[in-house]
C-alpha positions in Angstrom: -14.5 -10.0 -5.2 -11.4 -8.8 -7.0 -10.8 -11.6 -9.5 -7.0 -11.2 -9.2 -6.9 -11.7 -5.4 -6.3 -15.1 -3.8 -9.6 -16.8 -2.9 -8.2 -19.5 -0.5 -7.9 -17.1 2.5 -9.8 -18.0 5.6 -8.7 -15.1 7.8 -7.5 -11.6 6.9 -6.1 -9.2 9.4 -6.7 -5.5 8.7 -5.8 -2.1 10.1 -8.8 -1.5 12.4 -10.8 -1.2 14.4 -14.1 -1.9 12.5 -15.1 0.8 10.1 -11.8 1.8 8.4 -11.0 2.1 4.7 -8.7 -0.9 5.3 -11.9 -3.0 6.1 -13.5 -1.7 2.9 -10.4 -2.7 0.9 -10.3 -6.1 2.5 -13.9 -6.7 1.6 -13.2 -5.8 -2.0 -10.2 -8.1 -2.1 -11.9 -11.1 -0.6 -15.6 -11.1 0.3 -15.6 -14.6 1.9 -12.7 -14.5 4.4 -13.2 -13.7 8.1 -12.0 -10.1 8.6 -10.2 -9.4 11.9 -9.3 -5.9 13.0 -6.0 -5.0 14.6 -5.2 -1.8 16.3 -2.1 -0.9 14.2 -0.7 -1.6 10.8 2.3 -3.4 12.4 0.0 -5.5 14.5 -1.9 -6.7 11.4 1.3 -7.6 9.7 2.6 -9.4 12.8 -0.5 -11.5 12.9 0.4 -12.9 9.5 4.0 -13.5 10.5 2.8 -15.4 13.6 0.3 -17.4 11.6 -2.7 -15.8 13.3 -4.0 -14.7 9.9 -3.5 -15.8 6.3 -3.1 -12.3 5.0 -3.1 -8.7 6.1 -4.8 -5.7 4.3 -3.0 -2.4 4.9 -2.7 0.9 3.2 0.6 1.7 1.4 0.1 5.1 -0.4 -2.4 7.9 -0.7 -2.6 10.2 -3.7 -2.8 13.3 -1.4 -0.7 12.4 1.6 1.9 10.1 0.0 3.4 6.9 1.4 2.2 5.2 4.6 5.5 5.0 6.5 4.2 2.3 9.0 3.6 -0.1 6.1 6.9 0.6 4.4 8.8 0.1 7.6 6.9 -3.0 8.4 7.7 -4.5 5.0 11.5 -3.8 5.4 11.8 -5.1 8.9 11.2 -8.5 10.6 10.4 -11.6 8.6 9.5 -11.1 4.9 6.0 -10.6 3.7 5.0 -10.2 0.0 2.1 -8.4 -1.7 -0.1 -10.7 -3.7 -2.9 -8.3 -4.6 -3.9 -4.7 -4.3 -7.0 -2.5 -4.1 -7.4 1.1 -5.1 -10.2 2.9 -3.2 -11.6 6.4 -3.9 -11.3 8.3 -0.6 -14.3 10.3 0.6 -15.2 10.8 4.2 -18.2 11.0 6.5 -18.6 13.3 9.5 -20.1 11.2 12.4 -21.3 12.9 15.5 -22.3 11.8 19.0 -26.1 11.6 19.2 -26.1 14.1 22.0 -23.8 16.6 20.2 -25.2 19.7 18.5 -24.1 19.1 14.8 -24.1 22.9 14.3 -21.6 23.4 17.1 -19.0 20.6 17.2 -16.1 21.6 19.4 -13.8 18.6 19.0 -13.4 16.6 15.8 -11.0 13.6 15.7 -9.5 11.4 13.0 -6.3 9.9 11.7 -3.8 12.7 10.7 -4.0 11.7 7.0 -7.7 12.0 7.0 -7.7 15.4 8.8 -5.2 16.6 6.2 -7.5 15.5 3.3 -10.6 17.4 4.6 -8.8 20.5 6.1 -10.4 23.0 3.8 -13.9 21.5 4.4 -13.5 21.6 8.1 -12.2 25.2 8.0 -15.3 26.2 6.0 -17.9 24.4 8.1 -16.3 24.1 11.6 -13.7 26.8 11.8 -13.6 26.9 15.6 -13.4 23.1 16.2 -10.3 21.5 17.7 -8.8 18.8 15.5 -7.5 15.8 17.4 -5.3 13.0 16.0 -6.4 9.4 16.5 -4.7 6.1 15.5 -7.3 5.5 12.8 -10.5 7.0 11.5 -12.4 4.2 13.1 -10.6 4.7 16.5 -11.9 8.3 16.3 -15.4 6.9 15.9 -14.9 4.7 18.9 -13.8 7.8 20.8 -17.0 9.6 19.8 -19.1 6.7 20.9 -17.3 6.8 24.3 -17.9 10.6 24.7 -14.2 11.6 24.2 -15.0 13.8 21.1 -18.0 15.4 19.6 -17.5 14.0 16.1 -15.1 12.1 13.9 -14.0 12.1 10.3 -14.4 8.5 9.2 -14.7 6.1 6.3 -18.4 5.9 5.3 -18.5 2.2 6.4 -18.0 3.3 10.0 -21.7 4.3 10.1 -22.6 0.6 9.9 -20.6 -0.2 13.0 -21.2 2.7 15.5 -24.4 4.3 16.8 -23.5 7.8 15.6 -25.3 10.5 13.7 -24.2 11.0 10.0 -23.8 14.8 9.8 -22.3 14.9 6.3 -20.8 12.4 3.8 -19.0 12.5 0.5 -16.4 14.9 2.1 -13.1 15.4 0.2 -10.9 18.4 -0.5 -9.4 16.6 -3.5 -12.2 15.0 -5.5 -10.0 12.3 -7.1 -8.1 11.2 -3.9 -7.4 7.5 -3.8 -5.5 5.1 -1.5 -3.8 1.9 -2.5 -4.0 -1.1 -0.2 -1.9 -4.2 -0.3 -2.9 -7.8 0.6 0.2 -9.2 2.3 1.1 -12.9 2.8 4.1 -14.9 3.9 6.4 -15.9 1.0 5.1 -18.7 -1.2 3.4 -19.1 -4.5 3.1 -15.9 -6.4 0.2 -14.7 -8.6 0.6 -15.5 -12.3 1.7 -12.7 -14.5 -1.2 -10.9 -16.3 0.6 -8.4 -18.5 -0.4 -5.5 -16.2 1.6 -6.2 -13.1 3.5 -4.4 -10.5 6.8 -5.5 -8.8 8.0 -4.0 -5.5 11.4 -4.2 -3.8 13.3 -2.4 -1.0 17.0 -1.7 -1.5 19.7 -0.5 0.8 22.4 1.1 -1.4 25.9 2.1 -0.4 26.3 5.6 0.9 28.4 7.0 -1.9 28.0 9.2 -4.9 25.9 7.7 -7.7 24.8 4.6 -5.8 21.1 5.3 -6.2 21.5 6.4 -9.8 23.2 3.0 -10.6 20.2 1.1 -9.3 17.8 3.2 -11.3 19.9 2.7 -14.4 19.5 -1.1 -14.1 15.8 -0.6 -14.6 16.1 2.0 -17.3 18.4 0.1 -19.6 15.9 -2.8 -19.5 13.0 -0.6 -20.5 11.3 -1.0 -17.1 9.2 2.0 -16.0 9.6 3.0 -12.3 6.1 3.9 -10.9 7.1 4.9 -7.3 10.2 5.7 -5.4 10.2 6.4 -1.6 13.0 6.7 0.9 12.8 5.8 4.6 15.6 6.3 7.2 17.1 3.1 8.6 16.5 3.1 12.4 19.6 3.5 14.5 21.7 4.4 11.4 21.6 8.2 11.0 22.0 9.3 7.4 21.3 5.9 5.8 18.1 5.2 3.9 16.1 2.3 2.4 14.7 2.9 -1.0 11.3 1.4 -2.0 10.8 0.8 -5.7 7.6 0.0 -7.5 8.0 -0.7 -11.2 6.0 -2.2 -14.1 6.2 -6.0 -14.7 6.3 -9.3 -13.0 9.2 -11.3 -11.6 8.3 -14.2 -14.0 9.2 -12.0 -17.0 12.7 -12.3 -18.3 13.5 -8.6 -18.3 12.2 -8.1 -14.8 14.1 -11.2 -13.5 17.2 -9.9 -15.2 16.8 -6.5 -13.5 16.3 -8.0 -10.1 19.4 -10.1 -10.5 21.4 -7.0 -11.4 20.0 -5.0 -8.5 20.8 -7.9 -6.1 24.4 -7.8 -7.3 24.6 -4.1 -6.4 22.8 -3.9 -3.1 21.0 -5.5 -0.2 17.6 -6.2 -1.8 14.3 -7.5 -0.4 11.6 -8.7 -2.8 8.2 -7.3 -1.8 5.9 -9.0 -4.4 4.7 -9.1 -8.0 0.9 -8.9 -8.5 -1.7 -7.4 -10.8 -2.1 -3.6 -10.7 -5.5 -2.4 -9.5 -5.6 0.4 -12.1 -5.0 -2.1 -14.9 -2.0 -0.2 -16.2 0.2 -1.9 -18.8 3.8 -0.9 -19.3 5.4 -0.3 -22.7 9.0 -1.4 -22.8 11.6 0.6 -24.7 13.4 -0.5 -27.9 15.0 -3.9 -27.6 13.6 -4.3 -24.1 10.6 -6.6 -24.6 10.5 -10.0 -22.9 10.9 -11.6 -26.4 14.1 -9.6 -26.9 15.5 -10.9 -23.6 14.5 -14.5 -24.4 16.1 -14.3 -27.9 19.3 -12.8 -26.5 19.5 -15.5 -23.7 19.0 -18.2 -26.3 21.7 -16.8 -28.5 24.2 -16.8 -25.6 23.3 -20.4 -24.8 23.9 -21.4 -28.4 27.3 -19.7 -28.4 28.2 -21.6 -25.2 27.2 -24.8 -26.9 29.4 -23.9 -29.9 26.4 -23.8 -32.3 26.7 -20.1 -33.4 28.8 -17.0 -33.1 
């Protein structure tokens, strides 16, 4: 079990069906909870909002294909959810075929679009004439193979444990170091304690004017806070307006991060998406005069001035 993940979870929803990388990530984050598959990312998140599950495990970004838009949109819309842990999985795939299919002549190969993109060169080399078919998830593609809809599927290796399919190849990856980051999402409540190697996430809606985004980023920069990810997603029904998703180093409990969040909140519509330990163990190095001790000392000095004790 990931030692930084909450252990008091009875039921975790994940992006299914059985046999997805999300299931693997959920197992890594909590080995004792009941894992319940949901057909879509949004459905898994809705299960938490409705109280059907204690948490949801969903992908948020891939080192090859970038952000997972369904997760970002789901975090920005509807009732708030916050990330309390994350898992980072190396992404390699298996090719599973129907038992009756000829593995030398697979005509239709299905998978999630992100998965197909990550093995495109391998497929072109080994099955140049096969038709590639998009499925809602890698495991859904495996289900389709089981039902005779496709000859084969590109899946997570764990799918071979759930479906009676033939493993034609495994360890498939065009990019050897490809990884996907998964979040464990809960309803707002008690946050993980800071560890010194944490990540904080927010989503902001800035004014549509020159320099608005730059002003938000400056609030982080002047406090020595390193931005680790920035994504933009259009606001539905409002053409030309965007939400900005920020990941940055630090924890909301730290003085400098709390100060930055307060400044951002003054400037824009801001939603807090969580503070939790980083799966890669990265530790930020604040700039000059930007350590938490610097912020504490400065705040104490201001308070002493207000009390008339110093100047």
